C-alpha positions as YAML, in Angstrom:
chain: A
units: angstrom
residues:
- id: 1
  name: MET
  ca: [-138.34, 159.64, -90.66]
- id: 2
  name: ASN
  ca: [-141.09, 161.16, -88.46]
- id: 3
  name: ALA
  ca: [-140.79, 162.45, -84.90]
- id: 4
  name: ALA
  ca: [-141.98, 159.18, -83.34]
- id: 5
  name: GLN
  ca: [-139.40, 157.17, -85.28]
- id: 6
  name: ASN
  ca: [-136.68, 159.64, -84.30]
- id: 7
  name: GLU
  ca: [-137.65, 159.27, -80.66]
- id: 8
  name: THR
  ca: [-137.57, 155.46, -80.92]
- id: 9
  name: VAL
  ca: [-134.11, 155.46, -82.51]
- id: 10
  name: ALA
  ca: [-132.85, 157.94, -79.91]
- id: 11
  name: SER
  ca: [-134.13, 155.70, -77.10]
- id: 12
  name: TRP
  ca: [-132.06, 152.83, -78.49]
- id: 13
  name: LEU
  ca: [-128.87, 154.86, -78.85]
- id: 14
  name: THR
  ca: [-127.90, 154.64, -75.20]
- id: 15
  name: LEU
  ca: [-124.33, 154.25, -73.95]
- id: 16
  name: PRO
  ca: [-124.90, 150.64, -72.77]
- id: 17
  name: ASN
  ca: [-126.32, 149.68, -76.18]
- id: 18
  name: LEU
  ca: [-123.42, 151.35, -77.98]
- id: 19
  name: LEU
  ca: [-120.96, 149.48, -75.75]
- id: 20
  name: THR
  ca: [-122.78, 146.23, -76.51]
- id: 21
  name: ALA
  ca: [-122.68, 146.99, -80.25]
- id: 22
  name: PHE
  ca: [-118.94, 147.64, -79.92]
- id: 23
  name: ARG
  ca: [-118.56, 144.25, -78.22]
- id: 24
  name: LEU
  ca: [-120.33, 142.61, -81.15]
- id: 25
  name: VAL
  ca: [-117.85, 144.28, -83.52]
- id: 26
  name: LEU
  ca: [-114.98, 142.91, -81.41]
- id: 27
  name: VAL
  ca: [-116.10, 139.29, -81.97]
- id: 28
  name: PRO
  ca: [-114.95, 139.00, -85.63]
- id: 29
  name: LEU
  ca: [-111.78, 140.95, -84.76]
- id: 30
  name: PHE
  ca: [-111.08, 138.49, -81.95]
- id: 31
  name: LEU
  ca: [-111.63, 135.55, -84.30]
- id: 32
  name: GLN
  ca: [-109.34, 137.12, -86.89]
- id: 33
  name: GLN
  ca: [-106.50, 137.35, -84.37]
- id: 34
  name: ILE
  ca: [-106.99, 133.70, -83.40]
- id: 35
  name: ILE
  ca: [-106.90, 132.62, -87.05]
- id: 36
  name: ASN
  ca: [-103.78, 134.70, -87.73]
- id: 37
  name: GLY
  ca: [-101.98, 133.27, -84.71]
- id: 38
  name: ARG
  ca: [-101.78, 136.60, -82.89]
- id: 39
  name: ARG
  ca: [-102.21, 135.21, -79.41]
- id: 40
  name: ILE
  ca: [-101.40, 138.37, -77.45]
- id: 41
  name: GLU
  ca: [-103.78, 140.49, -79.55]
- id: 42
  name: ALA
  ca: [-106.54, 137.88, -79.16]
- id: 43
  name: LEU
  ca: [-106.13, 137.99, -75.38]
- id: 44
  name: LEU
  ca: [-106.23, 141.79, -75.31]
- id: 45
  name: ILE
  ca: [-109.37, 141.95, -77.46]
- id: 46
  name: PHE
  ca: [-111.11, 139.38, -75.24]
- id: 47
  name: LEU
  ca: [-110.18, 141.42, -72.17]
- id: 48
  name: LEU
  ca: [-111.46, 144.59, -73.85]
- id: 49
  name: ALA
  ca: [-114.75, 142.87, -74.67]
- id: 50
  name: GLY
  ca: [-115.07, 141.79, -71.05]
- id: 51
  name: LEU
  ca: [-114.43, 145.35, -69.91]
- id: 52
  name: THR
  ca: [-117.20, 146.70, -72.14]
- id: 53
  name: ASP
  ca: [-119.55, 144.07, -70.69]
- id: 54
  name: LEU
  ca: [-118.83, 145.23, -67.14]
- id: 55
  name: LEU
  ca: [-119.07, 148.88, -68.14]
- id: 56
  name: ASP
  ca: [-122.38, 148.67, -70.00]
- id: 57
  name: GLY
  ca: [-123.95, 146.79, -67.09]
- id: 58
  name: PHE
  ca: [-122.67, 149.35, -64.60]
- id: 59
  name: VAL
  ca: [-123.93, 152.29, -66.68]
- id: 60
  name: ALA
  ca: [-127.33, 150.67, -67.28]
- id: 61
  name: ARG
  ca: [-127.86, 150.10, -63.55]
- id: 62
  name: THR
  ca: [-126.40, 153.40, -62.34]
- id: 63
  name: TRP
  ca: [-128.14, 155.66, -64.84]
- id: 64
  name: ASN
  ca: [-131.23, 153.45, -65.20]
- id: 65
  name: VAL
  ca: [-131.01, 153.40, -68.99]
- id: 66
  name: ARG
  ca: [-132.07, 149.81, -69.59]
- id: 67
  name: THR
  ca: [-133.87, 149.25, -72.89]
- id: 68
  name: ALA
  ca: [-135.77, 146.34, -74.42]
- id: 69
  name: LEU
  ca: [-133.15, 146.17, -77.17]
- id: 70
  name: GLY
  ca: [-130.35, 146.09, -74.61]
- id: 71
  name: LYS
  ca: [-131.96, 143.17, -72.76]
- id: 72
  name: ILE
  ca: [-131.71, 141.16, -75.98]
- id: 73
  name: LEU
  ca: [-128.39, 142.43, -77.37]
- id: 74
  name: ASP
  ca: [-126.34, 142.23, -74.17]
- id: 75
  name: PRO
  ca: [-126.73, 138.49, -73.48]
- id: 76
  name: ALA
  ca: [-126.58, 137.77, -77.22]
- id: 77
  name: ALA
  ca: [-123.22, 139.56, -77.49]
- id: 78
  name: ASP
  ca: [-121.89, 137.69, -74.45]
- id: 79
  name: LYS
  ca: [-122.96, 134.32, -75.81]
- id: 80
  name: LEU
  ca: [-121.61, 135.04, -79.29]
- id: 81
  name: LEU
  ca: [-118.22, 136.00, -77.87]
- id: 82
  name: LEU
  ca: [-118.00, 132.98, -75.56]
- id: 83
  name: VAL
  ca: [-119.19, 130.45, -78.13]
- id: 84
  name: THR
  ca: [-116.77, 131.90, -80.70]
- id: 85
  name: ALA
  ca: [-113.94, 131.69, -78.17]
- id: 86
  name: PHE
  ca: [-114.72, 128.10, -77.14]
- id: 87
  name: VAL
  ca: [-115.03, 126.86, -80.72]
- id: 88
  name: ALA
  ca: [-111.95, 128.71, -82.02]
- id: 89
  name: THR
  ca: [-109.71, 127.65, -79.13]
- id: 90
  name: SER
  ca: [-110.83, 124.03, -79.46]
- id: 91
  name: ILE
  ca: [-109.11, 123.80, -82.86]
- id: 92
  name: PRO
  ca: [-105.46, 122.85, -82.20]
- id: 93
  name: ARG
  ca: [-104.30, 124.39, -85.47]
- id: 94
  name: LEU
  ca: [-105.64, 127.78, -84.32]
- id: 95
  name: SER
  ca: [-104.89, 127.58, -80.61]
- id: 96
  name: GLN
  ca: [-101.33, 126.58, -79.71]
- id: 97
  name: PRO
  ca: [-99.81, 125.22, -77.57]
- id: 98
  name: TYR
  ca: [-102.91, 125.12, -75.36]
- id: 99
  name: HIS
  ca: [-106.38, 124.51, -76.65]
- id: 100
  name: MET
  ca: [-109.88, 123.89, -75.31]
- id: 101
  name: PRO
  ca: [-111.00, 120.24, -75.17]
- id: 102
  name: VAL
  ca: [-113.47, 119.49, -77.94]
- id: 103
  name: TRP
  ca: [-115.82, 117.80, -75.46]
- id: 104
  name: LEU
  ca: [-115.97, 120.97, -73.36]
- id: 105
  name: ALA
  ca: [-116.60, 123.23, -76.37]
- id: 106
  name: ALA
  ca: [-119.32, 120.84, -77.57]
- id: 107
  name: THR
  ca: [-120.94, 120.88, -74.11]
- id: 108
  name: VAL
  ca: [-120.97, 124.68, -73.99]
- id: 109
  name: VAL
  ca: [-122.40, 125.03, -77.50]
- id: 110
  name: SER
  ca: [-125.02, 122.31, -76.91]
- id: 111
  name: ARG
  ca: [-126.16, 123.85, -73.62]
- id: 112
  name: ASP
  ca: [-126.53, 127.33, -75.13]
- id: 113
  name: SER
  ca: [-128.32, 125.97, -78.19]
- id: 114
  name: LEU
  ca: [-130.81, 124.02, -76.07]
- id: 115
  name: ILE
  ca: [-131.47, 127.04, -73.85]
- id: 116
  name: ALA
  ca: [-132.02, 129.29, -76.89]
- id: 117
  name: LEU
  ca: [-134.38, 126.74, -78.45]
- id: 118
  name: GLY
  ca: [-136.25, 126.33, -75.17]
- id: 119
  name: ALA
  ca: [-136.60, 130.10, -74.78]
- id: 120
  name: LEU
  ca: [-138.02, 130.35, -78.30]
- id: 121
  name: VAL
  ca: [-140.53, 127.58, -77.62]
- id: 122
  name: LEU
  ca: [-141.64, 129.19, -74.35]
- id: 123
  name: PHE
  ca: [-142.05, 132.54, -76.05]
- id: 124
  name: LEU
  ca: [-144.12, 131.13, -78.91]
- id: 125
  name: TRP
  ca: [-146.16, 128.79, -76.70]
- id: 126
  name: LYS
  ca: [-146.56, 130.67, -73.42]
- id: 127
  name: GLY
  ca: [-145.49, 134.20, -74.30]
- id: 128
  name: VAL
  ca: [-142.64, 134.12, -71.76]
- id: 129
  name: LYS
  ca: [-140.34, 137.05, -72.51]
- id: 130
  name: THR
  ca: [-138.10, 137.34, -69.46]
- id: 131
  name: PHE
  ca: [-135.69, 134.78, -68.03]
- id: 132
  name: THR
  ca: [-134.00, 135.52, -64.73]
- id: 133
  name: PRO
  ca: [-130.39, 134.25, -64.66]
- id: 134
  name: SER
  ca: [-130.03, 131.40, -62.18]
- id: 135
  name: LEU
  ca: [-127.24, 131.03, -59.64]
- id: 136
  name: TRP
  ca: [-125.69, 128.15, -61.56]
- id: 137
  name: GLY
  ca: [-126.08, 130.16, -64.76]
- id: 138
  name: LYS
  ca: [-124.01, 132.98, -63.28]
- id: 139
  name: ILE
  ca: [-121.40, 130.57, -61.91]
- id: 140
  name: CYS
  ca: [-121.27, 128.86, -65.32]
- id: 141
  name: THR
  ca: [-120.68, 132.12, -67.19]
- id: 142
  name: PHE
  ca: [-118.00, 133.18, -64.69]
- id: 143
  name: LEU
  ca: [-116.12, 129.89, -65.03]
- id: 144
  name: GLN
  ca: [-116.46, 129.89, -68.81]
- id: 145
  name: VAL
  ca: [-114.91, 133.36, -69.03]
- id: 146
  name: LEU
  ca: [-112.04, 132.37, -66.70]
- id: 147
  name: THR
  ca: [-111.41, 129.16, -68.64]
- id: 148
  name: VAL
  ca: [-111.18, 131.01, -71.95]
- id: 149
  name: LEU
  ca: [-108.89, 133.57, -70.34]
- id: 150
  name: LEU
  ca: [-106.58, 130.83, -69.02]
- id: 151
  name: VAL
  ca: [-106.21, 129.27, -72.47]
- id: 152
  name: LEU
  ca: [-105.69, 132.62, -74.19]
- id: 153
  name: ALA
  ca: [-103.30, 133.83, -71.49]
- id: 154
  name: GLY
  ca: [-101.35, 130.57, -71.58]
- id: 155
  name: ASN
  ca: [-100.81, 130.86, -75.33]
- id: 156
  name: ALA
  ca: [-99.98, 134.57, -75.08]
- id: 157
  name: ILE
  ca: [-97.45, 133.95, -72.30]
- id: 158
  name: ILE
  ca: [-95.72, 131.23, -74.32]
- id: 159
  name: GLN
  ca: [-95.61, 133.54, -77.34]
- id: 160
  name: ALA
  ca: [-94.19, 136.39, -75.26]
- id: 161
  name: GLY
  ca: [-91.53, 134.08, -73.86]
- id: 162
  name: PRO
  ca: [-91.32, 135.19, -70.20]
- id: 163
  name: ASN
  ca: [-88.05, 134.62, -68.39]
- id: 164
  name: ASN
  ca: [-88.10, 133.44, -64.78]
- id: 165
  name: LEU
  ca: [-91.72, 134.51, -64.25]
- id: 166
  name: SER
  ca: [-92.86, 131.54, -62.20]
- id: 167
  name: PHE
  ca: [-96.38, 132.88, -61.57]
- id: 168
  name: LEU
  ca: [-97.03, 133.42, -65.28]
- id: 169
  name: GLN
  ca: [-95.62, 130.01, -66.08]
- id: 170
  name: TRP
  ca: [-97.93, 128.48, -63.47]
- id: 171
  name: LEU
  ca: [-100.83, 130.43, -64.95]
- id: 172
  name: ALA
  ca: [-100.06, 128.87, -68.31]
- id: 173
  name: SER
  ca: [-99.75, 125.36, -66.88]
- id: 174
  name: SER
  ca: [-101.91, 122.60, -68.27]
- id: 175
  name: THR
  ca: [-102.64, 121.38, -64.72]
- id: 176
  name: LEU
  ca: [-104.45, 124.58, -63.77]
- id: 177
  name: GLN
  ca: [-106.31, 124.60, -67.07]
- id: 178
  name: THR
  ca: [-107.42, 121.00, -66.56]
- id: 179
  name: LEU
  ca: [-108.96, 121.92, -63.20]
- id: 180
  name: PHE
  ca: [-110.91, 124.75, -64.82]
- id: 181
  name: PHE
  ca: [-111.99, 122.49, -67.70]
- id: 182
  name: ALA
  ca: [-113.56, 120.10, -65.19]
- id: 183
  name: ALA
  ca: [-115.18, 122.86, -63.10]
- id: 184
  name: THR
  ca: [-116.58, 124.59, -66.19]
- id: 185
  name: PHE
  ca: [-117.97, 121.32, -67.54]
- id: 186
  name: LEU
  ca: [-119.72, 120.61, -64.25]
- id: 187
  name: ALA
  ca: [-121.17, 124.13, -63.98]
- id: 188
  name: THR
  ca: [-122.29, 124.05, -67.62]
- id: 189
  name: VAL
  ca: [-124.14, 120.76, -67.17]
- id: 190
  name: LEU
  ca: [-125.72, 121.76, -63.84]
- id: 191
  name: SER
  ca: [-126.88, 125.13, -65.17]
- id: 192
  name: GLY
  ca: [-128.29, 123.41, -68.25]
- id: 193
  name: VAL
  ca: [-130.27, 121.04, -66.01]
- id: 194
  name: GLN
  ca: [-131.49, 123.96, -63.90]
- id: 195
  name: TYR
  ca: [-132.65, 125.94, -66.93]
- id: 196
  name: THR
  ca: [-134.31, 122.84, -68.38]
- id: 197
  name: ALA
  ca: [-136.23, 122.33, -65.13]
- id: 198
  name: PHE
  ca: [-137.27, 126.00, -65.20]
- id: 199
  name: GLY
  ca: [-138.45, 125.65, -68.79]
- id: 200
  name: LEU
  ca: [-140.46, 122.50, -68.08]
- id: 201
  name: LYS
  ca: [-142.06, 124.16, -65.05]
- id: 202
  name: LYS
  ca: [-143.05, 127.18, -67.14]
- id: 203
  name: ALA
  ca: [-144.33, 125.01, -69.97]
- id: 204
  name: PHE
  ca: [-146.39, 122.45, -68.06]
- id: 205
  name: PHE
  ca: [-146.96, 123.67, -64.51]
- id: 206
  name: SER
  ca: [-147.42, 127.40, -64.94]
- id: 207
  name: SER
  ca: [-150.82, 129.04, -65.30]
- id: 208
  name: GLU
  ca: [-149.27, 131.84, -67.38]
- id: 209
  name: LYS
  ca: [-150.87, 132.07, -70.82]
- id: 210
  name: LYS
  ca: [-149.73, 133.73, -73.98]
- id: 211
  name: LYS
  ca: [-151.17, 137.18, -74.44]
- id: 212
  name: GLY
  ca: [-152.29, 138.69, -77.71]
...
C-alpha cells in the first residue's frame, strides 16, 4: 500500500466512522436478541445503537471530521437498524406480547425503498449526490425511533415483571403504542410525499445536469 492509499484509509478511520461501523455491527446482534426472545437485551442494544448515532453526529460537527464515507454510512446504518427493528417486531412470534402492526412496517419499508430508488435514479440521471433531510423526514425518523422503543420497552417491562410501577405499566400500554403507530404512519406517508415532490422537482424542473 503506497503513501496515498495510506492517507486515504487514515482519512476514513475517524471516530464518527468507527462509531457508525460499530452501529452496523450492533444490527445483527440486535436481531439475534429478538429472535432468541431476549427482550431486555434487545432494548439495551437498540438504546446503545441510538447513543452511538448521537455521539458520532456530535463528534463530526464539533471536531469537523465529516467524510464522504461517513455521509453514506451514517444514514445507511440508521435505516438498516430501523428497518430491521420494524420488520422483526412486526412478527408476533418474535415480538411478544406487543408487536408492530404489519401495515406500519410495510409502510416504513416501502417509503425507504422508494426514496432509495429515487435517489439512485437522480444520481444516475442528474448527478445529484446530496439530499438535505426535510422537516417531515426528521419528524418521521424521530417518531419511528420512539415507536420502536415503545414496543421494545413494553416487551422488556413485561418480561422483567415490574411490581406496582404504574408509569412503566402505562409506558407498556397498548393504548399509548396505538397513538404512536398512527402518528408514525402519518409522518412516514407525509415525508414520503415530500421527498417524492423533491425528487420530481429535481428530475423535471431543475436545470442541474449530470457532470462527467
